[in-house]
N, C-alpha and C positions, 0 to 999 in steps of 0.2 A: 979327426973331422970336426969342424966348428960346431955342427949340430950336436955331435956326441958330447963335446965339451960343455955346451949349453945345458944339455940334459943332466950331465954330471953336476954342474953348478946348481941346478934346481934341486936335485936329490940331496946335495950337501946343505942347501938352505932348509929343506924340509927336515933333515935330520937334526939340524941345529935348533929349529923351532921346537921339535919334540923334546930335545934335551932341555931347552929353556923352560918348557912347561913343567917338566919333571922337577926342575929346581925352583919352580915358583915364579920364574921370570916371564913377563908377557911376550908373546911372539912378535916378530917384526911386523908392524902395521902394514908395511908394503905387501906383505903376503896376501892381504885381502883386496888389494887393488884390482886384480883380475876379475874378482866377483863384481866389483862396482862397474867395470867396463862392460862385462857380459850382461849384467842386469839392465844397464841403460840401453843396450842394443835390444834386449827383449822388450823393454818398455816402448821403444820406437816402433817395433813391429806391431805390437798390440795397439798402440796409439793409432797408427794409420789404417788399421783394419776397420775402425768404427768411427773415428772422430769426424771424418768427412760427412758422415750421415747427418751430423748436427749442423754442419756448415752449409749443407747442400742448398737449402732455400736461398741463402744469401749469395752463394755462387751462381745459382740459376738466374737470380735477378740482375746481378751485375754483369755477367757475361752473356746474357740473353740466350740461355739454353732453352730448348724446347722441352716439353714434358717427356717426349720420347727419347731425347738424348741425355737427360740428366742422369739416368741410370749408369751411363758409361763412366762417370766420375768414380763409381764404386767398382764396376766390373773391370775397368781398365787396370785396376790394382789387383783384384782377386784372381783374374785369369792367369797372368804370368806367374804370380806367386804360387798358386796351387799347381799349375802345370809344370813349372820348372824346378820344383823342390827336389825331386830325385836327381836331376841333373846337377843342381847346385850342391847336393850332398856328395856326389861322386867327384865333382871338381875339387871340393874341399879336401877330399882324401888324396887326390892326385897332386895338387900343387901345395898343399899344406893348409891346415885349419887357420892358423894365425894370419897367413898371407891372404887367404880368401876373406877372412873377417875384415882385415884392414881395407882391402880394395872395395868390398861391398859396403862397408860403413861410410867411406868417403863418397862412393857413388850414390848411396841412398840419401845422404845429406845434400848432395848437389842436385839430385832430382827433386828433393823437397823444396829447395830454394827456387828452382825453375818453376815448379808448380805454383808456389806462392806468388811469383811475379807474373803469372800467365795473364794475358789480356785477350786471349781467344780460347774457345773450347778445345780446339785442336792441340794447342800447347799444353793446356791443363791435362787432357786425356793422355797425351804422350808422356808427360812428366809422371803421371800416376802409373803408367805402364812401366816406366823405368824404375820407379820405386818398387814395383812388384818383382821385377827381374833381380834387383840387388837384394831384396828381402829374401828371395828364394835361395840365395847363396849365404846370406848373413845368418839366417835362422839355424841351419844345421851346423855351420861353423861355430857359432856361439855355444850351442849345447855341447858340441865336441870338445871345445876348449874347457868348458866347465868340468866335464867328466875327467879330462886328462889332467887338469890342474889340481883338483881336490880329490885325492885318493885316500887320505886318512878317513876312516869310517865316521868319526865324530865331526870332522871338518866337512866331509861330504854331506852329512845331514844338514848342517847349518847352511852350506852353500846352496843346496837344492831347495832348502826352505825359502831363502831369499829369491832365488830364481822362480820358484813356484808362486811366490807372493806377487811378483811382477806380472805373471800370466794371469793369476786368479783375480788380483785386485785391479789389474790394468783397465778392464772394461768399465768399472765404476769410476775410476779416476778420469778416464777419457770423457765420460758423460759430463762430469763436473768441469774439467778443463775445457772441453769443447764449448760448453755453455758460457763460461767466463770469457774465453777468447772471442767468441762470436758476438756476445752481447756487449762487451766493453771495449774491444779492440777492433778486429776485422777478421773476416773468414780466412784471409790469407795467412794469419798467424797459426791456424790449425795445421798448416804445412810448414811454415817457417820455424815452428817450435822445435822441429827435429834438428835444426842446425846447431843451436847451442848445446843440445843434448849430445850430439855427435862430437862437438869440440871437447866437451868434458871427457867423453869416452876416449878420444884420441890422446888426451893428456895422460891418461892412465895406461895406455897401451904398452909403453916400454916395460911395464911390470908384468905383462902377460908372457909366459914362457914361449920361446920361439919353437918353431916346428922341429921336432927331433924324432920322427917316427919312421919306421921302415917302409911304410906305405907311400911316403911322399915321392912323387914322380915315378911310381912303379905302375906298370900296366898301361892300359889305354882306355879310350872311350868305346863303349858298346854302342855303335852308331844305330843299328836296328832297334836296340832297346831304348835309346834316347828318343828316336822318332816315334816309336809306339807309345812310350810312356807320356811324352809331352802332349801328343795329339789326343791320347785317351783321357788323361787327367783334365786337359783343357776342355774337351767335349763334355766330360762329366760335370765339371764345375759350372760351365756355361749353361748346360742343359738344366741343371738344378736351379740356377739363378733365374732362368727364364720360366721355369715351372711355377715359381713364386707368383709371378704376375700374369702369365698366360694360361696357367692350368696344366694339369698332367696330360690331358688329352690333346693338347695343341700339336699339330704335325711337326713343327720345328723341334719342340721339346722331345717328342718321341724319337725322331731321327737322331738327335744328339745323344740321347740316352742309350739307344740301341747301338749306335756307332761306338760310344765309349766302352760299352761292355765288350763288343767284338775286338776293339783295339787292345783293351787291357787283358783279355784272354790270350790274344796273340802275344802280348808282351810277356805274360807268364810262361808261355810255351817257349819263346825265344830264350828267356833267362835260364831255363833249365838246360840249355844246350851250348851256349857260348862259353868261351874260356874266361873272359873278363866281364861278367854280367854287371849291368848297372845296379840291379838289386839282387845280390846273391841270395839264393833260397835259404842259406844258413841263418841269415839275419831274421827271417820270419819264422823259421822252424823252432827256434828257442821258445819253449812253452810259455814261460813267464813274460818274455818280451812281447810275444804275440798277444798275450792277455792285456798288457799295458797299452798296446796299439788299439785294440778293440774297445777296451773300457773307456779310454780317453775319447775315442770317436763317438761312442754312444752317449757319454756324459755331455759332450758339447752339442750333440744333436738335441738332447733334452733341454739344455740351458739356453740356447739361442732365443727360443720363443719366450722364455722367462724375462730376459733382458728387454726384449721388445715390449712385453706387457708392462713391465715396471715403468719404462719411460712414458708409454702412452697413458697409463692410469694416473701417474703423478701430474702430468701436464694437462690432459684433456678432462679427466674426471675430477681431480682435486683442484685443478686450476693453477698449478704451480708454474712459475717461470722455468726456463731451462736450467738456470743456476740452482733454484730451489729443488727442482727434480734431481739434479746431480747430488745435492746435499742429502736428499732422502736416501739415495742409493749408497751413500757412504757407510750405512749400517752393514751392507753386504761387504764392502771393502774392509771394514774393521774385522768382520768375522773371518774373511779370507786371510788377512794378515795373521790373525791369531792361529788359524788352522795350519797355515804353511810354516810360519817361523817359530811359534811357541809350542806347537804340538808335533807336527810331522818333522820339522827340523831337528827337534830334540830326541824324538823316538825312533827315527828312521834307522839308526845304527843299533837299536836295542831290540826291536820287535820285528816280526815278519811283515812284509808289505800287505798281506791279506788282512792282518790285524788292523792296519790303518785304513785300507781302501774300502772294505765292506761297510764298516760303520759310517765312514764318510759319505759313501753313496746312499746309504739308507737315510742319513741326515738330510741330504739334498732332496731325496724323494719326499720326505716328510715336509720340507719347506715348500716344494712345488704343490703338494696336496693342500697345504694351508692357503696358498695363493689362489687356488682354483675355486675357493668358496667366496672370494670377494665379489661384491655386487656394486652396482653404480651408486647406491645410497647406503653402503655399509657404515654402521656407526662405529666410532672409536677405531677407525681403520688402522691408524699407526700402531696403537698399543696391542690390538688383538690380532692383526694380520701382518702388516708390512714389516714391523720390527722383528718379531719372532721368526717369521718365514725367511727374511734376509739373513738373520744370524745363522740359522740352520744351513741355508744354502751356502753362505760364505765360509763357514767352518768346514763343511764337507768339501767344497771346491778347493780350498787351500790345502787340505790334507791329501785329497786324492790326486790333485795335479802334481804336487811335490813328489809323492810316492811313485806315481806313474812315470814321471819324467826321469827319475833316478833309475827306475827299472828298465826303461826303454833303451838305455845305453850300457846296461850292466853286462860284463863279460864279453865285450866287443873289442876286437883288435883295432889298432890305429887306422888301418886302411878302410875298415868297414864303419868306423865311427860316424863319419859324415853321412853315410848311407842310412844307418840306423836312425840318426837324428832327423834326417829328411823324411824317412818313412813315418816317423812319429808325428812330425808336423803335417805331413800330407793327410794322414788319417784324421787329424783334428780339423783340417780345412774341409775335407769331404764330409765329415760328421756335422760340422756347422752348417754347410750348404744344404745337406739333406734335412737337418732339423728345421732350418728356416723355411724351406719350401713346404715341408710336411706340416709344420705348425700353421703356416699361412693358409694352406688348403683346408685343414680341419677347422680353424677359427672362422674362415670365410663361409664355409658350408653351414656351420652351426649358427652363425649370425644371420644368414639368409633364412634358415628354418625358423629362427626366433621371430624375425620380422613378419614372416607369413602368418605366424600364430598370434602375434600381438599387435600388428599394425606398424606403421612407419612414422609415428610422431617423433618430435625432436628428442623427447625423453626416452622413447622406445629405441631410437637408434643407438643412443649411448648404452642403454641397458643391453641391447642386442650385441653390441660390440664387446662389452665386458663379459657377457655370457659366452660368446664365441671364444674369447681368450681363455675363459675358465675350462671349456671343453678341451681346448688345445693343451692346457696345463695338465689336465688329467692324462692325456696321451703322453705328455712329457714325463709324468710320474711313472707311467708304465715302462717307458724306455729306461729310466733311471733304475728301476727295480730289475730290469733285464741286465743292466750293466753290473749290478750287485750280484746277480746270479752267476754271470760270467766270471767275475772275480772270485767268487766262492768255489766254483768248479775248477778253474784253471790254475789258481794260485795255491801253493802249499802254505800251511800256517807259519812256517819260519823259512827264511832264506829265499834265494832266487835260483840257486844252482839246480838245474834239472827240473825246476818247477813246471 
């Protein structure tokens, strides 16, 4: 079979690389091209999750969006991405991870080009929705390819370190890139930037191993599971996004959240009974893998409010431009690169994941706690607060995300690889949505209470807003400590098997 021949050729190349290293010869540099391709795809997904936030004022002005409609530039991407992830993971396992990756990469780039050329809000929202659809397939396919390509423990650590760096540092890079593109070029480049990135990834795709797994084209789609998961996840993500602006007691929010719970409970019941489940229970029952899903969701729930606060504080309180604000957050980016590539990437094959994840989570909790003490007129804000806090958060984020991503696909068969990757990504999406809505609610409530006690002068408004963020950051600190507790309890000190 051609697929078996390709698998044999890859195994032969891997054996030759190992022999070359034993003899002191450097490995074939083409061996690392798949990592470049996968990392670029991860960067695109992270990029489009937040960069439009920066370009939104310019988009609204040029396209004539109303204040009520502008949210759809964000929601149109988030809804299909979060709602279709499990389906995208299953499709990746059915038709092949490489094939799914290729199709979704091209589709994502085309949708980005369409969105950048949009001259009406309808075209823009449609293009953003298409981006979300293709991202829902590309994300699990990319992580599956990474897991299947780098199987040597040392190489796996390095590969997941780079992949984790893209996820951890991506948000900071996006803030800087979005500010530069919007300020010096045009908001359209916030979407068009995906096209050259995709072209570079396509140039390296021939070096990505072709599909050669037993799960390709086996089984079928669990239609009831598809309908229940898509509708349940979509209702959950949309309900949480609406809770951010309308409040938790809004009738629409309550209906969406209750409906999502009912649909997802029905989904779990169906998956336990069908022959070819969309999300096999065995994927979630693995103790260490379940811990990785839960810890990453809690971590992102805690961090989303932090990113919002850093952007607001730098621009509104310190008076920085978008580019200057992006440069300030580069401290976090540097910390995450060190944590993912120099710490987790090197230690992942030597120590247990708990040894990496628990200190990383505690470091992030400490960083969030430091930020919670910031005030509107804090002296020496960079040296005493922003720099040390961002270094702690960045180091922890790089370490934990790298370790959790590796653990999420550990000991998974080819057919379930896409599903496990999708479940991991879905947990992050839900965690981020919950965190954003919760942080906004806590911060808004604390801000209103401060204004009632101190008046509503211009200085008081800024102080009240910073105070509200501080209270939200204290809640985020508690969530991060909960994630550290979960990792301590569910993960063993060494290894993943049976953890």
